[in-house]
N, C-alpha and C positions, 0 to 999 in steps of 0.2 A: 472439559476446559482444558487448555494449553498449560504447559508446566513452564513458567517463566522463572528464570534465575533470580537470585536476590539482587544482582547487580542491576537487571533489567527494571525490576520493580524500584530499585532506588533512582534511577535515572529518568524513569516516567514520573515518580512523584515528586521528585526534586531535581529537575532537569538543569544541567549547567548550561550557562551561556544561551538561554532562551531570550529572545527580543531582539529589537534592531540595533544594527550597529552604525551610528550616524556618519562616522568618517571611515566606513568601509570603501575600498578601492577595488574590489573584487566581489561581484554577486552571482549566485549561480540559481536558477529557478528551474526545476524538474517536476514532474508529475502532474495530475489534473484533479481538482476537487471532484469533478464528475465521475472519475474513476476511482474516487476513495482515499487517494493520498496526493499531497502536494508539499514541496519543501522548497524554502528559500535559504540558501547558505550564504551569508555575508562574512568576507574576510577582510582584515587589515594587513597589508604586506609592505614591509620595508623595503622601498625601491633600491637602497644602497646593497642589501645583502639577500633579496629576494626571501626573507624570512616572514612567516606568518606570525604577526605579533598579537593578533587577537581573531577570534572567530565567534560568529553568533548566529542562531537560526530561527526560523519561524515555520513550524510544521502543522499542516491540518492533517490528522490522521490517527490511527491506533496508538495505543500504548507503546508497542514495538517500534513504531516509526518515529516517536517522539524519543524513546530512548536511544534508538541508532542515531538520530541527529545530535542529540546530547553527547553521545560517546564520540562521534565524529569530530565535534569541535575540540574535545579535549585531547583527541589524539594528535590533531594537526597543528595546534598551537605550538610555536617554537621550532617547526620543521621549516626548511626550505620549500620551494614549491615543488622542485624536483622530488625532494624527499617525500612531500606529500601526496604527490601523483603516484607514488609507489604503493599507497595504502589500498588494499583491496576491501571488498565487502566482507570477506573472510575475517579479516584483521578487526573490523567493526563487530563482528559477532563475536569473535573471541574476547575483545576487551569487555564484552557485557557478558562473559561467562557462557556464552552460546545463546541462540534464539531457537525458538520452536521451528520446525522445518517449514511450516506453514506461513512462517514470518520473515523468511530469509529475503524475501523481496523489499522488506524494508532497508536491509543494508545495502543492496543493490542501488535503490535509489539514493542513499548517502553518497556512495561512490559517484555517481553521476553528477550530483549536486556539486560535488568537489571539483570535477573535471570542468564543469560549466563555468564555476567561479574562477578558476586559474585562467580559464580561457578569456572569460570577461577582463580581468586584470591585464592580461597581456595583449589585449586589443585584437583577439582573434575571433573569427566567426566560428562558435561551437555549435555543432549539431549532433543530437542524440541517435541520428539516422532513422529516427522511428518514422519519418515520413519519406524516407528514400527506399526502403525496403517494402516487400509486399506484406500488406496487412494480413497477419494471420488470425490474431485473436480481436475480433469486433467488440466484444465485450469490454475488454480493458485497453484496447487501442495498442496491442503489442504486436510489433512488427518481426519479420524473419531475421533482420540484422541483429536486433536485441536478444532475440533467442538463441541464434548461433553464438554470440559473442558470451552469453551468460553460460551456455552450456560448456564452452571451451575454458573459460575463466574458472568455472567451479567444478570441472570433471563430473558433470551430470549425464545420467544414462537412461532416465525413465521420464515418463510423460509427468508422474506425479512430481518429481523433482523440478522440472520445468515450471510447472504450476507453482510450486512453493517459491521459487525463486523470481518469477516474473508476474504471476497471476494468471498468464495466458492458460487457457483450458478450464480454469475455475468458474466460467459462467455457464453459458448454454451447452458446452462440450462439444459443439460442432466442429471446433479447430482441432481436435485430438489428431484427425489424420494428417493435418499440416505440420503439426509438432513431430509427428512420428517421422515423417519425411525428412525433417532437419536432423533429427536424432540419427537416423540411418546414416545421413552424409557425413556427420561429424565423427561419429563413431567409426566410420570406416577409415577416416583419416587417422584414427588412433590404432587401427588394426583390430577392432572390436565389432562384433554384430550387435544390432539392435535386438532385444527380447520383448515383444509386445505383451500386453496383457496388465502392466503396473498402471492402471488409469485412476484419476481421481474418483472418489466415490461421490454420487450425486447426493446421496443423503445417508445418515449413520445408521447402521444395522437394520435394514430393511424396512425403514419407517414408512408406513402408508401415507396418503396424502393427507388424511383426516388427523393422523397422528401428528403429522408435521406442522399443520396448522394449529392444533391445540398446543404444540411446543411453541410456536411464535406467540400465540395468545398468552401463554404462561409467562413467556419472558416480558412482554409488554406489560402485563399485569403487575410484576414485580418492579417495574420502573415508575408506574403511574403514582404510587403515594410521593414519591420525590417531585415529580413535575406538579402534583396538586398542592404540594407545600408552597409552591411558587405562583399558585394561581392558574396553572395550565393543565393540560391533559392532552393524551394520545389516543387515537381511535384506529383499529385495524379496519380497512376498507375491503381490501381483496389481496389475494396471493395468486400471481401468475408466474409459475415456473419459479425462477429465482429472484423475481421482482416482487417486493412487498409494498403495497400502496397503504399510506397511512394518513391520517389527518391530525394536524396539530391544533389543538383548540385552547380558548381562553387567553391565558397570558403568554403561551407558547407560540400562538399564532402571530407570525411576523416579527417576533422577538429578535433582536441583533444576534441572540446567541442560538437561534433556531437550527441554523447549520451545523453548529458544534455539538448542539444537543442530538440531532439525527445522526450525526457520524458516531456518536457514542453508544446509541442505540443500535446502529448497524453492526458496530464491532462486536457488542454483546450478542446479538443474534448469530453473528457469523461463529462466535465461540461455542455457543450452545448448539447450533446445528451442525458445527464443523464442516461448512461449506461456504463459498463466497456467495453471498447474495447482494442485492442493491435495494435499498429503502428509498421510495420515491414519495415526497410530500404532495398530498392532493387534497383539495378541497372537499368536505363532506358533501356527498350527493353528486360529485362531478362524474363519477365513475357511472352511477346508474343512469345520469342524464344522457351521457355519451352512448351507453348502451341502447338507449331509445331511439337514437338518431336512425333515419332510414338510410 
């Protein structure tokens, strides 16, 4: 399990400024639910002074994403827009007394949401450049521009650090070579040389595939009693690399909270496996039927 500070836990269990801001005049949307995290930041700005009077957020993501969003709203309230734009993702992490290295991408997402909200208030066309640069990581839709900017902003020097801050490379691992090429370029600008070898681990301590599946089953088994109390259940259907197929049954199938429940289960699995995985809801029997197709 990752080691979270007490402040991270506090902002996760009791987030500040969560919910909608009806009179917001600046809104920033970043991330994607399909990639695991999404954040909407809403700010109310005083036009006379360009001061942020209030800020609220809605986050679909893990505990660190919620805590980072909560911290961000507390940091920017009372600041002018120019002052707020100087807030870095490291400032967000520091406010929370640190984040696990594997969760630094949550603070990066918060910084992007702030930039998007300020641009929206100013009537500017904000772009995260994720569609303009070469797509490096297809698993999490991370492009070269974002990787370069994050390396520079946070003084990164290894593939593992890039994965921690952007998620790039945490899926199928086929993009590691592309990440290394960007690191070589940026490190050369700093007068440094890239030292290969520090790659994210695919699975903890040499786990066999059978051990990994048993670990997944154990995690799901620990969650099932809570689902059953609400009249639902979950069934493991298949494991294909870093994609885990499950079926939500009973009251959980089609429930309005199904997506949020799956996100929590995915977070729990990632913490136990110590790797990025994707959980995909599938109807029971669908995979076996598909495998029988000619």
